[in-house]
All heavy atoms as an XYZ file, in Angstrom:
808
protein
N     162.831    234.536    229.812
C     163.772    235.173    228.839
C     162.930    236.228    228.064
O     161.855    235.990    227.715
C     164.513    234.246    228.037
C     165.433    235.009    227.154
S     166.462    233.959    225.954
C     166.334    232.259    226.366
N     163.593    237.238    227.488
C     162.944    238.140    226.631
C     163.768    238.291    225.287
O     165.051    238.258    225.389
C     162.825    239.523    227.243
O     161.778    239.462    228.233
N     163.173    238.531    224.284
C     163.787    238.727    222.980
C     163.268    239.967    222.295
O     162.114    240.136    222.202
C     163.534    237.542    222.014
C     164.336    237.462    220.763
C     165.733    237.124    220.780
C     163.807    237.872    219.584
C     166.375    236.970    219.704
C     164.499    237.801    218.334
C     165.867    237.316    218.367
O     166.596    237.347    217.250
N     164.268    240.881    222.104
C     163.845    242.270    221.647
C     164.368    242.475    220.157
O     165.451    241.914    219.788
C     164.471    243.387    222.524
C     164.167    243.165    223.920
C     164.128    244.769    221.956
C     162.729    243.187    224.252
N     163.545    243.010    219.352
C     164.005    243.313    217.892
C     163.694    244.818    217.806
O     162.644    245.281    218.048
C     163.184    242.600    216.955
C     163.620    243.125    215.517
C     163.521    241.011    216.979
N     164.749    245.470    217.435
C     164.632    246.964    217.008
C     164.860    247.087    215.443
O     165.930    246.623    214.960
C     165.702    247.823    217.751
C     165.622    249.239    217.360
C     165.451    247.707    219.263
N     163.807    247.490    214.881
C     163.937    247.573    213.318
C     163.780    249.096    213.009
O     163.162    249.940    213.597
C     162.743    246.816    212.735
N     164.588    249.330    211.962
C     164.552    250.784    211.419
C     164.117    250.754    209.966
O     164.857    249.892    209.196
C     165.929    251.430    211.636
C     166.012    252.699    211.201
C     167.363    253.321    211.382
N     167.691    254.561    210.680
C     168.254    254.690    209.479
N     168.770    253.699    208.834
N     168.308    255.933    208.843
N     163.097    251.394    209.695
C     162.594    251.446    208.310
C     162.738    252.894    207.757
O     162.324    253.770    208.482
C     161.197    251.113    208.331
C     160.708    249.666    208.428
C     161.482    248.767    208.889
C     159.399    249.308    208.349
N     160.602    247.480    209.062
C     159.358    247.837    208.682
C     158.115    249.812    207.903
C     158.183    247.084    208.649
C     157.062    248.958    207.957
C     157.103    247.595    208.341
N     163.293    253.011    206.511
C     163.292    254.323    205.920
C     162.507    254.094    204.620
O     162.827    253.403    203.745
C     164.686    254.792    205.642
C     164.690    256.098    204.984
C     165.577    254.761    206.967
N     161.402    254.926    204.628
C     160.475    254.926    203.450
C     161.004    255.820    202.522
O     161.616    256.731    202.869
C     159.043    255.281    203.974
N     160.808    255.412    201.216
C     160.937    256.378    200.205
C     160.119    257.576    200.456
O     158.843    257.311    200.785
C     160.637    255.732    198.836
C     161.684    254.699    198.460
C     161.445    254.237    196.906
N     162.247    253.039    196.817
C     161.638    251.825    196.674
N     160.329    251.663    196.721
N     162.430    250.761    196.444
N     160.490    258.730    200.330
C     159.694    259.990    200.846
C     158.302    259.959    200.084
O     157.338    260.314    200.802
C     160.492    261.198    200.357
C     161.740    261.362    201.248
C     162.359    262.755    200.912
C     163.631    262.846    201.715
N     163.705    262.968    203.085
N     158.144    259.529    198.861
C     156.824    259.533    198.269
C     155.903    258.410    198.920
O     154.653    258.505    198.599
C     156.970    259.433    196.692
C     157.393    258.035    196.216
C     158.999    257.873    196.098
O     159.691    258.801    196.745
O     159.319    257.067    195.413
N     156.448    257.568    199.692
C     155.546    256.451    200.228
C     155.395    256.534    201.817
O     154.908    255.552    202.404
C     156.210    255.127    199.888
C     156.151    254.860    198.370
N     154.956    254.738    197.704
C     157.212    254.597    197.651
C     155.362    254.545    196.456
N     156.592    254.522    196.250
N     155.804    257.710    202.380
C     155.879    257.802    203.818
C     154.508    257.569    204.456
O     154.096    256.898    205.304
C     156.341    259.213    204.280
C     156.165    259.559    205.620
C     156.407    261.069    205.978
O     157.324    261.578    205.173
N     155.645    261.614    206.834
N     153.309    258.237    203.741
C     151.987    258.182    204.218
C     151.454    256.807    204.186
O     150.800    256.273    205.015
C     151.050    259.124    203.337
O     151.439    260.374    203.707
N     151.834    255.986    203.146
C     151.398    254.612    202.960
C     152.017    253.751    204.066
O     151.416    252.807    204.626
C     151.799    253.998    201.616
C     151.389    252.644    201.336
C     149.878    252.367    201.495
O     149.060    253.271    201.362
O     149.423    251.220    201.772
N     153.274    253.959    204.345
C     153.959    253.274    205.573
C     153.314    253.602    206.870
O     152.962    252.679    207.714
C     155.438    253.634    205.576
C     156.199    253.083    204.238
C     156.074    252.974    206.821
C     156.080    251.435    204.203
N     152.924    254.830    207.095
C     152.110    255.153    208.279
C     151.027    254.438    208.336
O     150.629    253.775    209.334
C     151.841    256.703    208.257
C     153.089    257.519    208.484
C     152.790    259.093    208.189
O     151.600    259.431    208.417
O     153.676    259.866    207.944
N     150.230    254.253    207.263
C     148.842    253.591    207.195
C     149.149    252.107    207.525
O     148.393    251.442    208.321
C     148.135    253.805    205.942
C     147.522    255.118    205.746
C     146.550    255.208    204.515
N     147.321    255.061    203.255
C     147.797    256.181    202.737
N     147.743    257.353    203.314
N     148.496    256.082    201.558
N     150.123    251.535    206.862
C     150.443    250.033    207.114
C     150.812    249.830    208.608
O     150.220    248.929    209.210
C     151.579    249.675    206.232
C     151.102    249.664    204.723
C     152.217    248.202    206.671
C     152.290    249.410    203.766
N     151.531    250.635    209.197
C     151.939    250.460    210.641
C     150.742    250.632    211.533
O     150.604    249.886    212.542
C     153.159    251.358    210.974
C     154.458    251.040    210.370
C     155.515    252.158    210.668
C     154.939    249.736    210.943
N     149.883    251.563    211.237
C     148.723    251.757    212.030
C     147.781    250.477    211.994
O     147.086    250.236    213.005
C     147.782    252.915    211.753
C     148.465    254.252    212.137
N     148.377    254.663    213.455
C     148.974    255.289    211.393
C     148.839    255.832    213.583
N     149.349    256.246    212.359
N     147.749    249.867    210.838
C     147.056    248.582    210.759
C     147.853    247.320    211.427
O     147.207    246.556    211.976
C     146.789    248.377    209.251
C     145.856    247.164    208.892
C     145.681    247.037    207.477
O     145.999    248.043    206.629
O     145.186    245.920    207.059
N     149.057    247.327    211.180
C     149.944    246.202    211.487
C     150.198    246.057    213.083
O     149.983    244.998    213.577
C     151.282    246.373    210.777
C     152.302    245.258    211.063
C     151.857    243.962    210.594
C     153.478    245.495    211.592
C     152.793    242.889    210.797
C     154.484    244.531    211.756
C     154.090    243.160    211.418
N     150.458    247.144    213.673
C     150.844    247.081    215.113
C     149.772    246.411    215.948
O     150.013    245.518    216.762
C     151.185    248.355    215.709
C     151.454    248.444    217.174
C     152.553    248.838    215.055
N     148.407    246.805    215.858
C     147.447    246.232    216.796
C     147.315    244.666    216.621
O     147.102    243.878    217.409
C     146.066    246.807    216.275
C     146.505    248.321    215.768
C     147.859    247.951    215.081
N     147.551    244.222    215.287
C     147.571    242.849    214.945
C     148.603    242.081    215.675
O     148.507    241.002    216.152
C     147.485    242.445    213.424
C     146.242    243.002    212.882
C     146.081    242.585    211.349
O     146.318    241.570    211.100
N     145.604    243.466    210.564
N     149.899    242.689    215.676
C     151.056    242.061    216.270
C     150.701    241.940    217.895
O     151.246    240.876    218.370
C     152.244    242.899    216.104
S     152.711    243.031    214.408
N     150.136    243.013    218.271
C     149.950    242.833    219.817
C     149.015    241.803    220.226
O     148.931    241.428    221.393
C     149.316    244.211    220.284
C     150.357    245.335    220.298
C     149.648    246.616    220.431
C     151.397    245.188    221.209
N     148.282    241.091    219.377
C     147.430    240.002    219.627
C     148.139    238.651    219.550
O     147.569    237.656    220.080
C     146.193    239.872    218.610
O     146.657    239.609    217.374
C     145.343    241.241    218.669
N     149.335    238.546    219.061
C     150.093    237.458    218.923
C     150.423    236.912    220.379
O     150.837    237.795    221.214
C     151.380    237.629    218.220
C     151.106    238.100    216.726
C     152.434    238.398    215.951
O     153.592    238.129    216.445
O     152.317    239.203    215.010
N     150.351    235.661    220.720
C     150.716    235.050    221.944
C     152.051    235.406    222.592
O     152.087    235.623    223.602
C     150.433    233.519    221.881
C     149.777    233.364    220.495
C     150.017    234.534    219.648
N     153.090    235.371    221.702
C     154.449    235.653    222.211
C     154.775    237.127    222.241
O     155.932    237.442    222.644
N     153.926    238.043    221.706
C     154.314    239.416    221.688
C     153.930    240.087    223.017
O     152.817    240.143    223.413
C     153.563    240.045    220.501
S     153.927    241.895    220.281
N     154.959    240.652    223.554
C     154.711    241.393    224.911
C     154.578    242.793    224.599
O     153.827    243.482    225.405
C     155.804    241.124    225.792
C     156.074    239.680    226.319
C     157.184    239.565    227.239
N     157.168    238.156    227.668
C     158.215    237.587    228.426
N     159.139    238.350    228.806
N     158.241    236.414    228.808
N     155.120    243.329    223.610
C     154.934    244.735    223.248
C     155.488    244.926    221.871
O     156.371    244.348    221.420
C     155.738    245.665    224.162
C     155.210    247.030    224.218
O     154.274    247.426    223.611
N     155.933    247.927    224.991
N     154.881    245.921    221.243
C     155.147    246.357    219.884
C     154.869    247.739    219.671
O     153.619    248.134    219.764
C     154.419    245.407    218.837
C     155.056    245.465    217.429
C     155.496    244.450    216.868
C     155.053    246.776    216.687
C     156.043    244.353    215.544
C     155.584    246.754    215.440
C     156.042    245.590    214.847
N     155.909    248.662    219.519
C     155.534    250.038    219.400
C     156.333    250.494    218.168
O     157.531    250.316    217.989
C     156.192    250.808    220.637
C     155.902    252.287    220.470
C     155.526    250.215    221.884
N     155.565    251.367    217.350
C     156.133    251.997    216.182
C     156.449    253.326    216.385
O     155.502    254.016    217.064
C     155.187    251.908    215.014
N     157.501    253.952    216.209
C     157.875    255.349    216.385
C     158.190    255.929    215.057
O     158.779    255.350    214.072
C     159.129    255.432    217.223
C     159.077    254.654    218.553
N     158.702    255.241    219.681
C     159.433    253.404    218.856
C     158.675    254.369    220.626
N     159.191    253.213    220.160
N     157.895    257.274    214.968
C     158.246    257.990    213.694
C     159.164    259.128    213.974
O     158.930    259.890    215.051
C     157.050    258.472    213.136
C     157.332    259.209    211.721
C     155.874    259.571    211.030
O     154.857    259.787    211.625
N     155.883    259.729    209.707
N     160.317    259.315    213.357
C     161.234    260.353    213.592
C     160.631    261.813    213.388
O     159.909    261.981    212.429
C     162.402    260.265    212.691
O     163.238    261.326    212.722
N     160.878    262.688    214.386
C     160.487    263.916    214.231
C     161.280    264.698    213.271
O     160.661    265.530    212.500
C     160.622    264.756    215.606
C     160.237    266.185    215.605
C     159.780    263.944    216.674
N     162.444    264.585    213.214
C     163.413    265.261    212.088
C     163.296    264.655    210.715
O     163.576    265.407    209.803
C     164.743    265.258    212.731
C     164.956    266.105    214.052
C     166.291    266.060    214.596
O     167.155    265.450    213.919
O     166.485    266.785    215.669
N     163.086    263.429    210.723
C     163.086    262.743    209.330
C     161.882    261.858    209.409
O     161.883    260.668    209.687
C     164.305    261.802    209.171
C     165.585    262.660    209.070
C     166.949    261.758    208.936
N     167.132    260.958    210.184
C     167.489    261.101    211.229
N     168.082    262.398    211.490
N     167.732    260.164    212.241
N     160.691    262.537    209.096
C     159.401    261.733    209.223
C     159.202    260.503    208.224
O     158.206    259.761    208.494
C     158.258    262.791    208.791
C     159.069    263.916    208.199
C     160.449    263.790    208.514
N     160.168    260.321    207.407
C     160.164    259.077    206.612
C     160.849    257.831    207.163
O     160.897    256.892    206.670
C     160.509    259.262    205.119
C     161.980    259.583    205.056
O     162.427    260.467    205.829
N     162.730    258.963    204.146
N     161.389    258.183    208.506
C     162.016    257.256    209.144
C     161.233    256.659    210.303
O     160.712    257.396    211.178
C     163.539    257.761    209.712
C     164.300    256.684    210.350
C     165.563    257.209    210.660
O     166.341    258.030    209.751
O     166.003    257.040    211.913
N     161.260    255.323    210.519
C     160.321    254.742    211.398
C     161.372    253.730    212.321
O     162.128    253.010    211.814
C     159.236    253.973    210.823
C     158.356    254.866    210.001
C     158.605    255.025    208.711
C     157.215    255.327    210.612
C     157.954    255.866    207.913
C     156.480    256.199    209.834
C     156.730    256.469    208.562
N     161.118    253.702    213.630
C     161.785    252.777    214.599
C     160.642    251.839    215.200
O     159.697    252.369    215.703
C     162.495    253.467    215.573
C     163.121    252.646    216.574
C     164.589    252.381    216.027
C     163.335    253.324    218.043
N     160.903    250.537    214.972
C     159.890    249.630    215.558
C     160.628    248.942    216.729
O     161.721    248.400    216.489
C     159.477    248.594    214.454
C     158.935    249.174    213.145
C     158.636    247.953    212.263
C     157.834    250.111    213.355
N     159.956    249.006    217.871
C     160.528    248.288    219.100
C     159.553    247.168    219.382
O     158.276    247.234    219.611
C     160.462    249.216    220.339
C     160.923    248.510    221.536
C     162.248    248.345    221.976
C     159.882    247.997    222.394
C     162.578    247.721    223.078
C     160.301    247.393    223.656
C     161.649    247.249    223.918
O     161.939    246.502    225.021
N     160.100    245.941    219.222
C     159.336    244.676    219.379
C     159.816    243.803    220.515
O     160.982    243.579    220.672
C     159.483    243.870    218.171
C     159.113    244.723    216.866
C     159.319    243.917    215.596
O     159.002    242.627    215.542
O     159.861    244.472    214.612
N     159.027    243.485    221.369
C     159.416    242.593    222.582
C     158.567    241.263    222.526
O     157.367    241.291    222.583
C     159.052    243.447    223.884
C     159.434    242.754    225.052
N     159.285    243.399    226.357
C     159.938    241.549    225.491
C     159.567    242.510    227.361
N     160.165    241.529    226.823
N     159.450    240.174    222.498
C     158.829    238.840    222.519
C     159.400    238.075    223.819
O     160.350    238.467    224.230
C     159.156    238.189    221.185
C     158.793    238.898    220.011
C     159.699    239.836    219.397
C     157.517    238.723    219.468
C     159.195    240.497    218.261
C     156.998    239.365    218.417
C     157.832    240.345    217.736
O     157.412    240.988    216.605
N     158.592    237.029    223.999
C     158.921    236.280    225.254
C     160.310    235.487    224.954
O     161.141    235.316    225.728
N     160.434    234.997    223.760
C     161.681    234.346    223.324
C     161.844    234.376    221.810
O     160.931    234.955    221.074
C     161.592    232.820    223.823
C     160.380    232.103    223.304
C     160.346    230.675    223.798
O     161.247    229.900    223.400
O     159.563    230.434    224.616
N     163.036    233.998    221.355
C     163.354    234.128    219.857
C     162.306    233.371    219.021
O     161.998    233.788    217.952
C     164.695    233.537    219.717
C     165.305    233.873    218.260
C     166.613    233.419    218.185
O     167.388    233.050    219.062
O     167.135    233.565    216.919
N     161.731    232.167    219.513
C     160.850    231.538    218.733
C     159.467    232.354    218.500
O     158.903    232.223    217.416
C     160.401    230.145    219.468
C     159.451    229.359    218.733
C     158.934    228.121    219.578
C     157.911    227.254    218.691
N     156.811    228.027    218.205
N     159.226    233.064    219.476
C     158.026    233.990    219.330
C     158.163    235.038    218.174
O     157.296    235.262    217.370
C     157.666    234.688    220.556
C     157.334    233.836    221.739
O     156.708    232.788    221.379
O     157.684    234.081    222.963
N     159.441    235.462    218.024
C     159.713    236.331    216.902
C     159.596    235.547    215.603
O     159.039    236.066    214.490
C     161.095    237.023    217.044
C     161.487    237.831    215.892
C     160.882    239.085    215.548
C     162.492    237.574    215.046
C     161.142    239.780    214.494
C     162.807    238.311    213.956
C     162.171    239.512    213.639
N     160.139    234.429    215.533
C     159.977    233.500    214.427
C     158.630    233.164    213.935
O     158.190    233.293    212.873
C     160.873    232.166    214.622
N     157.824    233.041    215.169
C     156.317    232.793    214.826
C     155.672    234.085    214.222
O     154.770    234.024    213.389
C     155.594    232.370    216.115
C     156.042    231.057    216.650
O     156.552    230.245    215.753
O     155.711    230.672    217.820
N     156.060    235.175    214.730
C     155.595    236.505    214.324
C     155.793    236.662    212.736
O     154.892    237.037    212.088
C     156.227    237.578    215.061
C     156.181    238.908    214.398
N     155.075    239.676    214.335
C     157.167    239.736    213.857
C     155.353    240.840    213.818
N     156.605    240.833    213.487
N     156.999    236.209    212.296
C     157.444    236.362    210.923
C     156.586    235.415    210.018
O     156.559    235.618    208.859
C     158.880    236.181    210.688
C     159.623    237.302    211.293
C     161.175    237.042    211.254
O     161.725    237.501    210.367
N     161.733    236.269    212.123
N     156.008    234.338    210.710
C     155.216    233.417    209.938
C     153.671    233.769    209.874
O     153.017    233.032    209.144
C     155.428    232.020    210.551
N     153.291    234.901    210.482
C     151.935    235.161    210.576
C     151.538    235.718    209.123
O     152.195    236.231    208.326
C     151.538    236.225    211.561
O     152.290    237.440    211.303
C     151.963    235.810    212.968
N     150.229    235.613    208.900
C     149.616    236.077    207.564
C     149.781    237.589    207.574
O     150.039    238.227    206.399
C     148.266    235.575    207.363
O     147.456    235.959    208.330
N     149.514    238.250    208.727
C     149.518    239.807    208.623
C     150.938    240.273    208.353
O     151.209    241.251    207.730
C     148.918    240.428    209.843
C     149.496    239.914    211.160
N     148.887    238.961    211.876
C     150.543    240.481    211.929
C     149.520    238.655    212.940
N     150.517    239.560    213.081
N     152.088    239.517    208.909
C     153.413    239.920    208.603
C     153.699    239.743    207.044
O     154.278    240.721    206.456
C     154.450    239.096    209.424
C     155.872    239.410    209.230
C     156.446    240.388    209.855
C     156.628    238.770    208.340
C     157.753    240.839    209.687
C     157.910    239.085    207.990
C     158.493    240.156    208.754
N     153.455    238.576    206.563
C     153.665    238.302    205.137
C     153.008    239.314    204.201
O     153.610    239.785    203.286
C     153.345    236.955    204.848
C     154.119    235.915    205.522
C     153.632    234.501    205.242
C     154.461    233.210    205.947
N     153.998    232.107    205.717
N     151.683    239.585    204.573
C     150.971    240.536    203.730
C     151.396    241.994    203.850
O     151.694    242.733    202.897
C     149.503    240.411    203.932
C     148.644    241.003    202.902
C     148.066    242.321    203.429
O     147.781    242.477    204.659
O     147.936    243.245    202.628
N     151.389    242.424    205.131
C     151.549    243.883    205.397
C     153.086    244.266    205.307
O     153.427    245.441    204.748
C     150.972    244.255    206.770
C     149.512    244.278    206.686
S     148.845    244.963    208.177
C     147.907    243.473    208.693
N     153.943    243.368    205.828
C     155.326    243.797    205.772
C     155.996    243.379    204.465
O     156.498    244.282    203.720
C     156.095    243.242    206.918
C     157.675    243.477    207.036
C     155.633    243.834    208.201
N     156.036    242.167    204.187
C     156.679    241.576    203.052
C     156.086    242.089    201.693
O     156.867    242.481    200.759
C     156.922    240.097    203.086
C     157.621    239.585    204.276
C     157.746    237.988    204.323
C     159.034    240.121    204.394
N     154.819    242.012    201.580
C     154.145    242.340    200.404
C     153.964    243.825    200.097
O     154.175    244.424    199.074
C     152.905    241.550    200.169
C     153.105    240.170    200.030
C     151.736    239.330    199.867
O     150.715    239.917    199.769
N     151.911    237.948    199.873
N     153.487    244.417    201.194
C     153.044    245.891    200.986
C     154.115    246.844    201.466
O     154.429    247.825    200.660
C     151.821    246.202    201.825
C     150.538    245.563    201.313
C     149.417    245.665    202.157
N     149.055    247.002    202.564
C     148.262    247.284    203.649
N     147.550    246.260    204.255
N     148.023    248.457    203.988
N     154.750    246.688    202.576
C     155.694    247.747    203.050
C     157.106    247.634    202.482
O     157.666    248.707    202.007
C     155.797    247.579    204.671
N     157.737    246.494    202.509
C     159.123    246.296    201.978
C     159.305    247.049    200.685
O     160.234    247.731    200.451
C     159.583    244.859    201.998
C     160.902    244.762    201.326
C     159.599    244.511    203.536
N     158.417    246.784    199.579
C     158.595    247.472    198.408
C     158.724    249.002    198.353
O     159.176    249.579    197.454
C     157.540    247.035    197.381
C     157.053    245.656    198.164
C     157.233    245.871    199.521
N     158.171    249.518    199.520
C     158.091    250.977    199.607
C     159.199    251.543    200.350
O     159.338    252.836    200.525
C     156.801    251.426    200.252
C     155.448    250.817    199.601
C     154.190    251.292    200.390
C     155.355    251.262    198.199
N     160.119    250.746    200.767
C     161.147    251.215    201.715
C     162.581    251.442    200.867
O     162.934    250.646    200.042
C     161.476    250.113    202.849
C     160.338    249.898    203.815
C     160.729    248.766    204.779
C     159.869    251.155    204.521
N     163.163    252.446    201.411
C     164.626    252.787    200.848
C     165.583    251.829    201.671
O     166.468    251.394    200.979
C     164.797    254.065    201.187
C     166.053    254.840    200.691
C     166.146    256.204    201.067
O     165.355    257.117    200.511
O     166.980    256.631    201.861
N     165.262    251.548    202.878
C     166.145    250.582    203.719
C     165.319    250.057    204.845
O     164.399    250.537    205.194
C     167.465    251.259    204.213
O     167.060    252.237    205.207
N     165.872    248.793    205.247
C     165.216    248.005    206.382
C     166.323    247.335    207.181
O     167.087    246.633    206.590
C     164.180    247.224    205.973
C     163.491    246.270    206.918
C     162.531    245.396    206.169
N     161.967    244.328    207.086
C     161.989    243.119    206.821
N     162.251    242.651    205.619
N     161.322    242.218    207.653
N     166.431    247.698    208.471
C     167.385    246.980    209.294
C     166.693    246.380    210.528
O     165.786    247.073    211.037
C     168.584    248.007    209.797
C     169.185    248.656    208.675
C     170.060    249.960    209.249
O     170.206    250.048    210.420
O     170.559    250.656    208.387
N     167.323    245.229    211.117
C     166.838    244.642    212.186
C     167.874    244.248    213.060
O     168.854    243.641    212.623
C     165.894    243.428    211.945
C     164.656    243.826    211.110
C     163.672    242.691    210.886
N     164.393    241.669    210.056
C     163.823    240.604    209.596
N     162.643    240.230    209.965
N     164.493    239.748    208.824
N     167.805    244.505    214.301
C     168.892    244.140    215.312
C     168.217    243.482    216.396
O     167.426    244.056    217.099
C     169.717    245.301    215.719
C     170.803    245.006    216.816
C     170.366    246.066    214.588
N     168.604    242.272    216.813
C     167.993    241.575    217.938
C     168.855    241.867    219.288
O     170.055    242.057    219.250
C     168.061    240.071    217.663
C     169.380    240.061    216.729
C     169.339    241.305    215.955
N     168.163    241.964    220.330
C     168.702    242.197    221.716
C     168.024    241.250    222.744
O     166.983    240.770    222.543
C     168.420    243.721    222.146
C     168.971    244.717    221.296
C     168.426    245.246    220.226
C     170.252    245.234    221.665
C     169.011    246.214    219.405
C     170.851    246.204    220.876
C     170.122    246.685    219.696
O     170.829    247.728    218.953
N     168.799    241.156    223.832
C     168.286    240.432    225.064
C     168.166    241.413    226.212
O     169.174    242.343    226.253
C     169.098    239.296    225.439
C     169.115    238.236    224.249
C     169.656    236.904    224.805
N     169.864    235.959    223.729
C     168.977    235.399    222.942
N     167.774    235.525    223.269
N     169.390    234.519    221.969
N     167.359    241.388    226.961
C     167.138    242.264    228.190
C     168.186    241.737    229.213
O     168.251    240.627    229.520
C     165.713    242.336    228.804
C     164.819    243.015    227.807
C     165.719    243.011    230.059
C     163.394    242.926    228.337
N     168.964    242.723    229.763
C     169.992    242.351    230.715
C     169.411    242.505    232.087
O     168.522    243.376    232.358
C     171.129    243.314    230.695
C     171.918    243.199    229.357
S     173.212    244.445    229.329
C     174.163    243.961    230.715
N     169.478    241.417    232.898
C     168.825    241.401    234.206
C     169.870    241.466    235.230
O     171.007    241.245    235.155
C     167.965    240.133    234.417
O     168.790    238.959    234.181
C     166.783    240.196    233.484
């Protein structure tokens, strides 16, 4: 089974560069997690302060484990979230 999370972050315009730096540091660490199959950060061409995160995990528990990591707590919850205008997450399952 696969568990997909699509997250949309909108950074406050004055914090766009900091969010870019956080994501450049964060994504490689996520890819080392045992349950993470893929993690890709995208930046909007038309609205550069908007980011789309595509996260692919083996199962829902792997996503829960991801949220419990020290890098998630430090980089997302402590550093990134305070700089965001909005943050949305939608879970999906791959149709076979």
